[in-house]
C-alpha positions, -999 to 999 in steps of 0.1 A, spaced: 539 645 279 572 631 269 556 598 257 532 617 235 561 637 220 580 605 214 550 589 197 546 620 175 583 618 166 581 581 158 550 587 136 567 615 117 599 594 112 578 565 98 560 589 74 594 602 61 607 566 57 576 555 38 577 586 15 615 580 9 608 543 0 580 555 -24 605 579 -40 631 552 -45 605 529 -59 594 556 -84 630 562 -94 634 524 -100 602 522 -120 611 553 -140 580 572 -129 602 601 -119 637 611 -129 666 618 -105 673 652 -122 638 663 -112 644 652 -76 677 670 -75 663 702 -90 633 704 -66 637 678 -38 606 668 -18 608 671 19 613 634 24 644 635 2 662 663 20 678 638 44 684 611 19 719 603 8 726 610 -29 745 577 -32 714 557 -20 692 575 -45 717 568 -73 715 531 -65 677 533 -70 682 545 -106 681 516 -131 715 505 -145 733 524 -118 753 502 -95 778 510 -68 807 515 -92 788 538 -116 773 557 -87 807 562 -70 822 573 -103 794 599 -108 798 613 -73 836 614 -77 833 632 -111 810 659 -94 832 661 -63 805 650 -40 812 630 -8 796 595 -6 776 604 26 763 638 13 725 643 16 704 662 -9 700 691 16 738 693 19 745 697 -18 758 730 -30 743 746 -60 775 738 -80 773 701 -70 736 699 -78 741 715 -112 770 692 -120 751 661 -111 720 672 -131 743 679 -161 758 644 -157 724 626 -158 713 603 -172 742 580 -163 
């Protein structure tokens, strides 16, 4: 039974990683906006770090992303699920970078 549970967990993890990669690709292409993702994050983005998603936005590199996080008082390793409503609102107000 344990091997079947492990296989199920691996399958689910792969699905989340694929969905998160699609999300970052859509952010890069401009198909979706980061403000929309922050406002109503999909399940796959809950565990994604905000700093990684900022890097997927065009014209946002490490320096600009770090500056935005600092301005909104958000730690570099913070995930979307870990954002407070104040942090989320501050970041949405700051966008587009």
